[in-house]
C-alpha positions in Angstrom: 9.7 -7.4 -72.9 10.2 -4.0 -74.7 13.6 -3.6 -76.6 15.6 -0.8 -75.0 17.7 -0.7 -77.9 14.8 0.4 -80.2 15.0 -0.8 -83.8 17.9 -0.9 -85.7 19.1 2.1 -87.8 19.9 1.9 -91.3 23.7 1.7 -91.7 25.2 5.1 -93.6 27.8 4.6 -96.3 31.5 5.9 -94.9 34.0 7.8 -96.2 36.4 4.7 -95.5 34.3 2.5 -97.7 35.1 4.3 -100.6 38.6 4.9 -99.7 38.9 1.2 -99.3 37.1 0.6 -102.7 39.6 3.4 -104.2 42.9 1.1 -102.6 41.4 -2.0 -104.2 41.3 -0.6 -107.6 44.6 0.8 -107.2 46.0 -2.3 -105.7 44.3 -4.0 -108.9 46.3 -2.1 -111.2 49.6 -3.0 -109.8 49.1 -6.6 -108.7 48.2 -9.3 -111.4 47.8 -13.0 -110.6 50.6 -15.2 -112.3 49.6 -17.6 -115.0 51.6 -20.6 -113.3 51.3 -21.2 -109.8 51.7 -24.4 -107.6 48.7 -26.1 -106.3 47.6 -24.7 -103.0 49.9 -21.5 -103.6 49.0 -18.1 -104.2 50.9 -16.0 -107.0 50.8 -12.3 -107.8 53.1 -10.2 -109.5 53.5 -6.8 -107.7 55.6 -4.1 -109.4 57.1 -6.4 -111.6 58.0 -8.9 -108.9 56.7 -12.5 -108.6 55.5 -12.9 -104.9 54.8 -17.1 -104.4 52.6 -17.1 -101.0 52.5 -20.7 -99.9 52.1 -20.0 -96.1 50.1 -22.4 -93.8 49.1 -24.5 -96.5 49.9 -27.7 -95.1 52.9 -28.4 -97.7 55.1 -31.4 -96.8 57.8 -30.2 -99.4 59.1 -27.4 -101.5 57.1 -27.1 -104.6 59.0 -27.9 -107.6 56.6 -26.2 -110.5 57.5 -22.5 -109.0 57.7 -19.7 -111.4 61.2 -19.1 -112.8 60.7 -15.6 -112.1 60.0 -15.8 -108.7 61.3 -12.9 -106.3 59.8 -13.8 -102.9 58.9 -17.3 -102.0 56.8 -17.5 -98.8 56.8 -21.2 -97.3 56.3 -20.3 -93.5 54.2 -22.6 -91.2 53.8 -25.7 -93.3 55.0 -29.2 -92.3 58.5 -29.3 -95.0 61.1 -31.8 -93.5 63.7 -31.4 -96.0 65.3 -29.0 -98.4 66.7 -31.2 -101.2 69.4 -30.5 -103.7 68.7 -27.8 -106.2 65.4 -27.0 -104.6 65.8 -23.5 -106.4 67.7 -24.3 -108.9 65.9 -22.4 -111.8 64.9 -19.5 -109.6 67.4 -16.9 -110.9 65.5 -13.9 -109.5 65.1 -15.2 -106.1 66.0 -12.7 -103.4 63.9 -13.6 -100.4 63.0 -17.3 -98.8 60.8 -17.6 -95.8 60.7 -21.3 -94.5 60.2 -20.4 -90.9 58.2 -22.6 -88.5 58.2 -25.6 -90.5 59.4 -29.2 -89.3 63.0 -29.2 -91.4 65.7 -31.7 -90.2 67.9 -31.8 -93.3 69.6 -29.2 -95.5 71.5 -30.7 -98.4 74.8 -29.9 -99.7 73.4 -28.2 -102.7 70.2 -26.9 -101.4 70.8 -23.6 -102.4 73.0 -24.1 -105.7 71.9 -21.8 -108.2 70.8 -19.1 -106.2 73.6 -17.9 -104.2 74.3 -14.6 -105.9 70.6 -13.4 -105.9 69.2 -14.5 -102.6 69.2 -11.5 -99.8 67.2 -12.9 -96.9 66.5 -16.5 -95.9 64.5 -17.6 -92.9 65.3 -20.9 -91.2 64.3 -19.9 -87.9 62.0 -22.3 -85.6 62.5 -25.8 -87.3 64.3 -28.5 -86.2 67.8 -28.4 -87.5 70.6 -29.8 -85.5 73.4 -29.7 -87.8 74.1 -28.5 -91.7 76.9 -29.5 -94.1 79.5 -27.0 -94.3 79.0 -27.0 -97.8 75.0 -26.1 -97.5 75.5 -22.3 -97.1 78.6 -22.0 -99.6 78.9 -18.4 -101.3 75.6 -17.4 -99.7 75.5 -13.8 -99.3 71.9 -13.5 -97.7 71.3 -12.5 -94.6 70.0 -15.6 -92.5 68.0 -16.3 -89.5 69.0 -19.7 -87.4 66.9 -19.1 -84.4 65.3 -21.5 -82.5 66.5 -24.5 -83.5 67.9 -27.6 -81.8 71.4 -26.9 -82.7 74.3 -29.2 -81.5 77.4 -27.0 -81.0 80.5 -28.7 -82.6 83.3 -28.0 -85.0 81.1 -28.0 -88.3 78.7 -25.6 -87.0 81.4 -23.2 -85.7 82.9 -23.1 -89.5 79.5 -22.8 -91.0 78.5 -19.9 -88.6 81.8 -18.4 -89.5 81.0 -18.0 -93.0 77.3 -16.6 -92.6 75.7 -13.3 -92.6 73.5 -14.0 -89.4 70.4 -11.8 -88.8 71.6 -9.4 -85.7 67.9 -9.3 -84.6 68.2 -13.2 -83.9 71.5 -14.2 -83.4 71.4 -14.5 -79.9 68.6 -17.0 -80.4 70.9 -19.3 -82.1 71.1 -21.6 -78.8 73.3 -24.8 -78.0 70.7 -27.3 -77.5 73.2 -30.0 -77.3 77.6 -29.6 -77.4 80.6 -31.4 -77.4 81.0 -30.2 -73.9 77.6 -30.6 -72.1 78.5 -27.5 -69.9 77.7 -25.1 -73.1 74.1 -26.6 -73.6 71.7 -23.8 -73.6 74.0 -21.2 -74.3 73.8 -18.7 -77.2 76.4 -20.0 -79.8 77.7 -16.6 -80.4 78.4 -15.9 -76.8 80.2 -19.3 -76.6 82.5 -18.7 -79.3 83.2 -15.3 -78.2 84.4 -16.1 -75.3 87.1 -17.9 -76.8 85.7 -21.7 -77.1 87.0 -23.6 -80.1 84.7 -26.6 -80.9 87.1 -27.8 -83.3 89.9 -28.7 -80.5 87.2 -31.0 -78.7 86.7 -32.5 -82.0 90.8 -33.0 -82.5 91.0 -34.3 -79.0 88.1 -36.7 -79.6 89.5 -37.9 -82.7 93.2 -38.2 -81.2 91.7 -40.5 -78.2 89.6 -42.6 -80.4 92.6 -43.2 -82.7 94.8 -44.0 -79.6 92.2 -46.3 -78.4 92.0 -48.0 -82.0 95.6 -48.9 -82.4 95.8 -49.8 -78.7 93.4 -52.5 -79.6 95.2 -53.4 -83.2 98.5 -53.7 -80.9 96.8 -56.0 -78.3 95.5 -58.3 -80.9 99.1 -58.4 -82.4 100.7 -59.3 -79.1 97.9 -62.0 -78.1 98.7 -63.3 -82.0 102.3 -63.5 -81.6 102.2 -65.2 -78.1 99.5 -67.8 -79.2 101.8 -68.5 -82.3 105.0 -69.0 -80.0 103.0 -71.2 -77.7 101.6 -73.3 -80.4 104.7 -73.7 -82.1 106.4 -74.6 -78.9 103.6 -77.4 -78.3 104.4 -78.7 -81.9 108.4 -78.8 -81.5 107.7 -80.6 -78.0 105.7 -83.4 -79.6 108.0 -83.4 -82.4 111.1 -84.1 -80.0 109.4 -86.6 -78.1 108.6 -88.5 -81.5 112.8 -88.2 -82.2 113.2 -89.6 -78.9 111.1 -92.3 -79.3 112.9 -93.6 -82.4 116.0 -96.0 -81.7 119.4 -94.4 -81.7 121.9 -95.4 -84.6 124.0 -97.3 -82.1 121.5 -99.6 -81.4 120.5 -100.1 -84.7 124.1 -101.1 -85.5 123.9 -103.7 -82.4 121.0 -105.3 -83.8 122.7 -105.7 -87.3 125.9 -106.9 -85.8 123.6 -109.5 -84.0 121.9 -110.7 -87.0 125.0 -111.2 -88.8 126.4 -113.4 -86.2 123.5 -115.7 -86.0 123.7 -115.6 -89.9 
Protein backbone atom coordinates (compact mmCIF):
# COMPACT_ATOMS: atom_id res chain seq x y z
CA UNK A 1 0.00 0.00 0.00
CA UNK A 2 1.52 3.34 -1.05
CA UNK A 3 2.48 5.82 1.69
CA UNK A 4 0.38 8.88 0.95
CA UNK A 5 2.32 11.04 3.37
CA UNK A 6 5.53 10.58 1.41
CA UNK A 7 9.07 10.40 2.76
CA UNK A 8 9.87 12.28 5.96
CA UNK A 9 11.42 15.70 5.40
CA UNK A 10 14.64 16.54 7.22
CA UNK A 11 14.03 18.84 10.24
CA UNK A 12 15.36 22.34 9.73
CA UNK A 13 16.85 24.19 12.67
CA UNK A 14 14.46 26.81 14.01
CA UNK A 15 15.16 30.20 15.49
CA UNK A 16 13.43 29.08 18.72
CA UNK A 17 16.02 26.35 19.21
CA UNK A 18 18.77 28.90 19.25
CA UNK A 19 16.76 31.11 21.60
CA UNK A 20 16.21 28.22 24.00
CA UNK A 21 19.92 27.44 23.93
CA UNK A 22 20.75 31.07 24.64
CA UNK A 23 18.24 31.12 27.55
CA UNK A 24 19.79 27.97 28.97
CA UNK A 25 23.25 29.54 28.87
CA UNK A 26 21.99 32.74 30.52
CA UNK A 27 20.05 30.77 33.16
CA UNK A 28 23.17 28.79 33.91
CA UNK A 29 25.04 32.01 34.62
CA UNK A 30 22.60 33.03 37.36
CA UNK A 31 21.49 29.64 38.71
CA UNK A 32 23.99 27.35 40.39
CA UNK A 33 23.47 24.15 42.34
CA UNK A 34 23.89 24.38 46.10
CA UNK A 35 26.65 22.20 47.49
CA UNK A 36 24.63 20.80 50.45
CA UNK A 37 21.09 19.68 49.74
CA UNK A 38 18.71 17.17 51.39
CA UNK A 39 18.32 13.80 49.74
CA UNK A 40 15.54 13.69 47.11
CA UNK A 41 15.47 17.50 46.94
CA UNK A 42 16.88 19.86 44.32
CA UNK A 43 18.62 23.00 45.53
CA UNK A 44 19.59 25.95 43.38
CA UNK A 45 20.97 29.39 44.03
CA UNK A 46 19.23 32.05 42.00
CA UNK A 47 20.12 35.72 42.22
CA UNK A 48 21.71 35.16 45.60
CA UNK A 49 18.72 33.24 46.96
CA UNK A 50 18.76 29.53 47.81
CA UNK A 51 15.66 27.73 46.59
CA UNK A 52 15.03 24.21 47.90
CA UNK A 53 12.62 22.28 45.71
CA UNK A 54 11.25 19.13 47.38
CA UNK A 55 7.86 18.95 45.68
CA UNK A 56 6.32 15.53 44.97
CA UNK A 57 9.22 13.57 46.45
CA UNK A 58 7.16 11.27 48.71
CA UNK A 59 8.65 12.87 51.82
CA UNK A 60 7.06 11.88 55.12
CA UNK A 61 8.72 14.59 57.22
CA UNK A 62 10.38 17.94 56.78
CA UNK A 63 14.09 17.46 56.00
CA UNK A 64 16.38 18.35 58.90
CA UNK A 65 19.48 19.10 56.78
CA UNK A 66 18.17 22.12 54.88
CA UNK A 67 20.77 24.71 53.81
CA UNK A 68 20.95 27.49 56.37
CA UNK A 69 20.67 30.16 53.69
CA UNK A 70 17.39 28.76 52.33
CA UNK A 71 15.03 31.54 51.24
CA UNK A 72 12.32 29.55 49.45
CA UNK A 73 11.29 26.07 50.61
CA UNK A 74 8.90 24.11 48.41
CA UNK A 75 7.52 20.98 50.10
CA UNK A 76 4.12 20.69 48.41
CA UNK A 77 2.52 17.39 47.37
CA UNK A 78 4.29 15.05 49.78
CA UNK A 79 3.11 12.84 52.67
CA UNK A 80 4.18 15.06 55.57
CA UNK A 81 1.84 14.62 58.57
CA UNK A 82 3.43 16.77 61.28
CA UNK A 83 5.25 20.09 61.69
CA UNK A 84 7.46 19.60 64.79
CA UNK A 85 8.94 22.16 67.13
CA UNK A 86 11.87 24.11 65.67
CA UNK A 87 11.31 22.66 62.19
CA UNK A 88 12.90 25.77 60.62
CA UNK A 89 14.99 26.98 63.58
CA UNK A 90 18.29 27.56 61.76
CA UNK A 91 16.75 29.07 58.60
CA UNK A 92 17.11 32.75 59.44
CA UNK A 93 16.69 33.88 55.81
CA UNK A 94 13.54 31.85 55.13
CA UNK A 95 10.84 33.90 53.41
CA UNK A 96 8.50 31.42 51.74
CA UNK A 97 7.31 27.94 52.75
CA UNK A 98 4.90 25.87 50.67
CA UNK A 99 3.49 22.86 52.54
CA UNK A 100 0.26 22.60 50.57
CA UNK A 101 -1.23 19.27 49.46
CA UNK A 102 0.32 17.19 52.22
CA UNK A 103 -1.28 15.12 55.00
CA UNK A 104 -0.49 17.47 57.89
CA UNK A 105 -2.67 16.88 60.95
CA UNK A 106 -0.69 18.46 63.79
CA UNK A 107 1.35 21.65 64.19
CA UNK A 108 3.47 21.93 67.33
CA UNK A 109 3.50 25.07 69.46
CA UNK A 110 7.06 25.98 68.46
CA UNK A 111 6.85 24.89 64.82
CA UNK A 112 7.76 28.30 63.40
CA UNK A 113 9.93 29.51 66.23
CA UNK A 114 12.97 31.32 64.85
CA UNK A 115 11.45 32.40 61.52
CA UNK A 116 8.63 34.66 62.71
CA UNK A 117 10.50 37.79 61.66
CA UNK A 118 11.71 36.64 58.23
CA UNK A 119 8.82 34.52 56.93
CA UNK A 120 6.60 36.33 54.42
CA UNK A 121 4.48 33.55 52.89
CA UNK A 122 3.19 30.27 54.35
CA UNK A 123 0.92 27.87 52.48
CA UNK A 124 -0.78 25.14 54.56
CA UNK A 125 -3.74 24.65 52.26
CA UNK A 126 -5.17 21.24 51.34
CA UNK A 127 -4.06 19.35 54.43
CA UNK A 128 -5.84 17.58 57.31
CA UNK A 129 -5.52 20.22 60.02
CA UNK A 130 -8.49 20.45 62.39
CA UNK A 131 -6.99 22.73 65.04
CA UNK A 132 -3.72 24.39 65.98
CA UNK A 133 -2.35 25.68 69.29
CA UNK A 134 -2.91 29.38 69.78
CA UNK A 135 0.83 29.96 70.21
CA UNK A 136 1.83 28.13 66.99
CA UNK A 137 1.56 31.25 64.83
CA UNK A 138 2.56 33.73 67.55
CA UNK A 139 4.24 36.87 66.17
CA UNK A 140 4.12 35.44 62.66
CA UNK A 141 3.85 38.24 60.09
CA UNK A 142 3.57 36.04 57.00
CA UNK A 143 0.59 35.93 54.70
CA UNK A 144 -0.94 32.51 55.36
CA UNK A 145 -3.19 30.21 53.38
CA UNK A 146 -5.24 27.77 55.49
CA UNK A 147 -7.86 26.82 52.93
CA UNK A 148 -9.30 23.35 52.37
CA UNK A 149 -8.55 21.88 55.79
CA UNK A 150 -11.17 20.09 57.95
CA UNK A 151 -11.26 22.85 60.57
CA UNK A 152 -13.16 22.43 63.84
CA UNK A 153 -14.62 25.86 64.58
CA UNK A 154 -14.31 26.70 68.27
CA UNK A 155 -12.78 29.30 70.55
CA UNK A 156 -9.11 28.48 69.95
CA UNK A 157 -9.44 28.67 66.17
CA UNK A 158 -11.24 32.00 66.50
CA UNK A 159 -8.39 33.39 68.60
CA UNK A 160 -5.78 32.04 66.18
CA UNK A 161 -7.42 33.59 63.13
CA UNK A 162 -7.75 36.93 64.90
CA UNK A 163 -3.94 37.26 64.97
CA UNK A 164 -3.17 36.07 61.41
CA UNK A 165 -2.77 37.70 58.00
CA UNK A 166 -4.89 35.35 55.93
CA UNK A 167 -4.40 35.19 52.18
CA UNK A 168 -7.34 37.26 50.84
CA UNK A 169 -7.57 35.05 47.75
CA UNK A 170 -8.35 31.92 49.79
CA UNK A 171 -9.87 33.34 52.98
CA UNK A 172 -13.38 32.22 52.00
CA UNK A 173 -12.11 28.67 51.52
CA UNK A 174 -11.34 28.31 55.24
CA UNK A 175 -14.47 26.29 56.03
CA UNK A 176 -15.90 24.95 59.29
CA UNK A 177 -15.87 21.20 58.73
CA UNK A 178 -17.28 20.76 62.24
CA UNK A 179 -18.22 23.31 64.90
CA UNK A 180 -19.26 23.62 68.54
CA UNK A 181 -22.68 24.44 67.11
CA UNK A 182 -23.59 22.10 64.25
CA UNK A 183 -25.49 24.82 62.38
CA UNK A 184 -22.19 26.48 61.41
CA UNK A 185 -20.63 23.38 59.86
CA UNK A 186 -19.97 23.82 56.15
CA UNK A 187 -19.80 27.62 56.34
CA UNK A 188 -16.73 29.86 55.85
CA UNK A 189 -15.18 30.70 59.21
CA UNK A 190 -14.77 34.38 58.41
CA UNK A 191 -18.39 34.63 57.30
CA UNK A 192 -19.57 33.11 60.57
CA UNK A 193 -17.36 35.39 62.68
CA UNK A 194 -18.35 38.48 60.68
CA UNK A 195 -21.99 37.71 61.45
CA UNK A 196 -21.27 38.33 65.13
CA UNK A 197 -20.92 34.74 66.30
CA UNK A 198 -18.44 34.28 69.14
CA UNK A 199 -17.29 30.67 69.53
CA UNK A 200 -15.67 31.54 72.86
CA UNK A 201 -19.11 32.22 74.35
CA UNK A 202 -20.17 28.67 73.49
CA UNK A 203 -16.98 27.42 75.07
CA UNK A 204 -17.67 29.29 78.29
CA UNK A 205 -21.27 28.08 78.41
CA UNK A 206 -20.15 24.50 77.88
CA UNK A 207 -17.55 24.90 80.62
CA UNK A 208 -20.12 26.37 83.02
CA UNK A 209 -22.52 23.49 82.38
CA UNK A 210 -19.76 20.94 82.92
CA UNK A 211 -18.73 22.65 86.15
CA UNK A 212 -22.34 22.71 87.38
CA UNK A 213 -22.78 19.01 86.61
CA UNK A 214 -19.52 18.20 88.41
CA UNK A 215 -20.47 20.23 91.48
CA UNK A 216 -23.93 18.68 91.56
CA UNK A 217 -22.34 15.23 91.43
CA UNK A 218 -20.02 16.01 94.34
CA UNK A 219 -22.91 17.51 96.34
CA UNK A 220 -25.00 14.38 95.75
CA UNK A 221 -22.12 12.19 96.92
CA UNK A 222 -21.69 14.26 100.10
CA UNK A 223 -25.42 14.07 100.91
CA UNK A 224 -25.46 10.32 100.29
CA UNK A 225 -22.47 9.87 102.61
CA UNK A 226 -24.09 11.94 105.37
CA UNK A 227 -27.32 9.92 105.12
CA UNK A 228 -25.36 6.66 105.23
CA UNK A 229 -23.31 7.87 108.20
CA UNK A 230 -26.41 8.95 110.17
CA UNK A 231 -28.27 5.69 109.49
CA UNK A 232 -25.24 3.61 110.36
CA UNK A 233 -24.76 5.49 113.64
CA UNK A 234 -28.47 5.18 114.44
CA UNK A 235 -28.20 1.42 114.09
CA UNK A 236 -25.15 1.33 116.35
CA UNK A 237 -26.91 3.55 118.88
CA UNK A 238 -29.98 1.31 118.82
CA UNK A 239 -27.90 -1.80 119.42
CA UNK A 240 -26.00 -0.07 122.24
CA UNK A 241 -29.29 1.02 123.86
CA UNK A 242 -30.64 -2.52 123.69
CA UNK A 243 -27.46 -3.79 125.30
CA UNK A 244 -27.83 -1.29 128.15
CA UNK A 245 -31.45 -2.29 128.66
CA UNK A 246 -30.44 -5.93 128.93
CA UNK A 247 -28.13 -5.19 131.84
CA UNK A 248 -29.64 -5.61 135.41
CA UNK A 249 -30.66 -2.39 137.08
CA UNK A 250 -28.88 -1.07 140.19
CA UNK A 251 -31.99 -1.60 142.38
CA UNK A 252 -32.17 -5.23 141.35
CA UNK A 253 -28.50 -5.66 142.16
CA UNK A 254 -29.11 -4.06 145.61
CA UNK A 255 -32.02 -6.41 146.36
CA UNK A 256 -30.02 -9.45 145.37
CA UNK A 257 -27.18 -8.29 147.60
CA UNK A 258 -29.57 -7.86 150.61
CA UNK A 259 -30.98 -11.34 150.04
CA UNK A 260 -27.54 -12.83 150.06
CA UNK A 261 -26.68 -10.95 153.28
CA UNK A 262 -29.81 -12.21 155.01
CA UNK A 263 -29.08 -15.78 154.08
CA UNK A 264 -25.55 -15.43 155.43
